Backbone as CSV, one residue per row, in Angstrom:
resi,resn,N_x,N_y,N_z,CA_x,CA_y,CA_z,C_x,C_y,C_z
1,MET,94.140,67.907,68.935,93.152,67.486,68.123,92.693,68.686,66.930
2,ASP,92.006,68.395,66.041,91.309,69.535,64.941,90.148,69.673,65.654
3,GLU,89.329,70.688,65.128,88.013,70.744,65.447,87.173,69.661,64.776
4,ALA,87.475,68.989,63.866,86.404,68.041,63.633,86.478,66.923,64.343
5,THR,87.812,66.278,64.763,88.119,65.114,65.625,87.118,65.260,66.911
6,PHE,87.464,66.748,67.413,86.880,66.705,68.919,85.347,66.618,68.784
7,GLU,84.736,67.228,67.739,82.889,66.731,67.523,82.907,65.604,67.078
8,LYS,83.580,65.128,66.200,83.315,63.540,66.086,83.473,62.880,67.553
9,LYS,84.276,62.785,68.142,84.616,62.401,69.562,83.717,62.637,70.472
10,LEU,83.126,63.954,70.464,82.031,64.093,71.673,80.767,63.694,71.078
11,ASN,80.659,63.607,70.029,79.125,63.075,69.314,79.168,61.529,70.006
12,GLU,80.572,60.795,69.549,80.445,59.297,69.770,80.132,59.084,71.253
13,LEU,80.853,59.945,71.800,80.287,59.976,73.437,79.091,60.216,74.088
14,VAL,78.392,61.236,73.405,77.102,61.199,73.577,76.457,59.903,73.195
15,HIS,76.536,59.907,71.898,75.777,58.382,71.809,75.981,56.960,72.223
16,GLU,77.361,57.231,72.926,77.587,56.029,73.932,77.113,56.015,75.107
17,ILE,76.641,57.130,75.606,76.174,57.533,77.150,74.599,57.328,76.736
18,GLY,73.967,57.454,75.484,72.476,56.708,75.451,72.079,55.339,75.796
19,SER,73.420,54.368,76.126,73.111,53.301,76.309,73.142,53.051,77.983
20,ILE,73.442,53.961,78.703,73.498,54.086,80.131,72.338,54.263,80.619
21,PRO,71.993,53.573,81.939,70.580,53.988,82.745,70.678,55.370,82.911
22,PRO,69.307,55.753,82.900,68.780,57.221,83.089,69.104,57.918,84.365
23,PRO,69.515,57.961,85.219,70.123,58.455,86.332,71.474,58.983,85.780
24,GLN,72.448,58.010,85.630,73.709,58.265,84.784,73.744,59.000,83.676
25,ARG,73.246,58.991,82.683,73.015,59.161,81.582,72.663,60.650,81.635
26,ASP,71.702,61.095,82.034,71.353,62.375,82.279,72.576,63.224,82.776
27,ARG,73.097,62.962,83.809,74.330,63.595,84.278,75.554,64.125,83.334
28,LEU,75.615,62.396,82.654,76.663,62.306,81.597,76.542,63.408,80.361
29,ILE,75.310,63.179,80.302,74.929,64.207,78.953,74.836,65.931,79.175
30,MET,74.728,65.931,80.283,74.636,67.393,80.971,76.457,68.029,80.949
31,LEU,77.194,66.759,81.129,78.317,67.067,81.425,79.184,67.338,79.713
32,ALA,78.628,66.256,79.396,79.041,66.455,77.217,78.675,67.702,77.089
33,LYS,77.454,68.162,77.378,77.057,69.527,76.541,77.914,70.750,77.424
34,GLN,78.119,70.551,78.580,78.946,71.677,79.360,80.634,71.647,78.480
35,THR,80.834,70.295,78.397,82.349,70.548,77.469,81.970,70.698,76.370
36,ARG,81.135,70.837,75.433,80.627,71.099,73.873,81.120,72.927,74.139
37,ASP,79.992,73.134,75.488,79.637,74.883,75.359,81.683,75.224,75.951
38,CYS,81.874,74.925,76.582,83.283,75.154,76.987,84.339,75.156,75.819
39,HIS,84.536,74.095,75.416,84.953,74.269,74.035,84.957,75.345,73.354
40,LYS,83.675,75.411,72.768,83.360,76.948,72.008,83.688,78.104,72.389
41,GLU,83.233,78.140,73.885,83.667,79.539,74.247,85.325,79.582,74.460
42,LEU,86.202,78.526,74.436,87.720,78.409,74.204,87.940,78.767,72.722
43,ARG,87.131,78.184,71.736,87.467,78.789,70.441,87.224,79.926,70.104
44,LYS,86.396,80.528,70.624,85.966,81.700,70.219,86.710,82.766,70.985
45,SER,87.816,82.637,72.139,88.456,83.378,73.056,89.912,82.924,72.149
46,VAL,90.322,81.852,71.553,91.377,81.898,71.000,91.421,82.510,69.329
47,ASN,90.241,82.402,69.176,89.978,83.539,67.838,90.112,84.608,68.246
48,ASN,89.954,85.264,69.122,89.709,86.956,69.263,90.936,87.143,69.798
49,LEU,91.671,86.427,70.110,92.894,86.515,70.761,94.026,86.533,69.135
50,GLN,93.398,85.974,68.869,94.511,85.654,67.544,94.193,87.130,66.677
51,GLU,93.060,87.672,66.251,92.630,88.870,66.197,93.141,89.893,66.779
52,SER,93.220,89.841,67.631,93.977,91.072,68.318,95.729,90.995,68.147
53,LEU,96.210,89.605,67.565,97.648,89.375,67.812,97.684,90.043,66.234
54,ASP,97.169,89.866,65.614,97.155,90.188,64.203,97.356,91.752,64.037
55,TYR,96.353,92.455,64.598,96.135,93.912,65.106,97.404,94.397,65.642
56,LEU,97.959,93.922,66.546,99.050,94.233,67.045,100.694,94.107,66.156
57,ARG,100.517,93.054,65.644,101.378,92.772,64.672,101.609,93.977,63.281
58,VAL,100.283,94.415,62.974,100.179,95.403,62.233,100.390,96.758,62.532
59,SER,100.000,96.874,63.843,100.442,98.547,64.667,101.926,98.202,64.726
60,ILE,102.535,97.481,65.153,103.789,97.307,65.436,104.362,97.831,63.898
61,LYS,104.501,96.968,62.634,104.970,97.451,61.873,104.776,98.764,61.124
62,TYR,103.349,99.352,61.426,103.359,100.662,61.200,103.950,101.497,61.922
63,MET,104.282,101.378,63.487,104.784,102.265,64.522,106.996,102.210,64.056
64,LEU,106.913,100.808,63.354,108.478,100.642,62.802,108.685,101.559,61.586
65,PHE,107.422,101.553,60.807,107.484,102.378,59.277,107.708,103.929,59.454
66,ASP,106.942,104.222,60.711,106.911,105.486,61.186,108.185,106.191,62.103
67,LEU,108.525,105.276,62.639,109.833,105.355,63.617,111.333,105.689,62.382
68,GLU,111.549,104.728,61.104,112.465,104.508,60.680,111.869,106.286,59.537
69,ALA,110.795,106.705,59.262,110.460,107.669,58.454,111.108,109.203,59.472
70,THR,110.581,109.094,60.729,110.906,110.224,61.594,112.349,110.091,61.342
71,ARG,113.386,108.751,61.808,114.770,108.851,61.658,115.214,109.879,60.570
72,ARG,114.579,108.997,59.584,115.423,110.044,58.006,115.287,111.606,58.240
73,GLU,113.949,111.780,58.624,113.472,113.488,58.591,114.335,114.007,59.324
74,ASN,114.565,113.389,60.590,115.658,113.782,61.433,116.941,113.882,60.847
75,VAL,117.490,113.298,60.341,118.642,113.256,59.482,118.874,114.132,58.438
76,TYR,117.682,114.336,57.690,117.577,115.273,56.535,117.767,116.779,57.156
77,LEU,116.888,116.933,58.486,116.520,118.229,59.217,117.924,118.732,59.562
78,ARG,118.241,117.697,60.509,120.186,118.308,61.088,120.866,118.538,59.660
79,LYS,121.082,118.078,58.837,121.774,118.035,57.957,121.494,119.527,56.925
80,LEU,120.223,119.988,57.008,119.945,121.505,56.710,120.494,122.359,57.614
81,LEU,120.005,122.140,59.270,120.810,122.778,60.042,122.183,123.141,59.597
82,GLU,122.564,121.960,59.703,124.404,122.433,59.893,124.808,123.210,58.540
83,ASP,124.183,122.973,57.485,124.370,123.622,56.331,124.264,125.111,56.192
84,ASP,123.177,125.157,56.722,122.794,126.661,56.995,123.342,127.269,58.245
85,ALA,123.913,126.301,59.149,125.147,127.189,60.008,126.510,127.214,59.575
86,ASN,126.914,126.636,58.574,128.031,126.608,57.842,127.659,127.628,57.026
87,ARG,126.920,128.319,56.460,126.742,129.344,55.557,126.675,130.920,56.710
88,GLN,126.140,130.604,57.281,126.602,131.757,58.441,128.303,132.258,58.973
């Protein structure tokens, strides 16, 4: 269920709750508000998680790039050392 559908259904529920007698209505309205608040918190947590995953992906790509560069440098330096050892 997408965000707009959830909000629409929750608003419909609150509207329907309005026709219930006051003692029960107040409790149901409170529960609906708690549901809305929990949904907002969940959405915020999911967004934070998504941002963390995006950062992790970028970090991993950078580390892989750095690892490959280090490997190329290592091969190059080993070759220089071998050439130097062969000259002596």
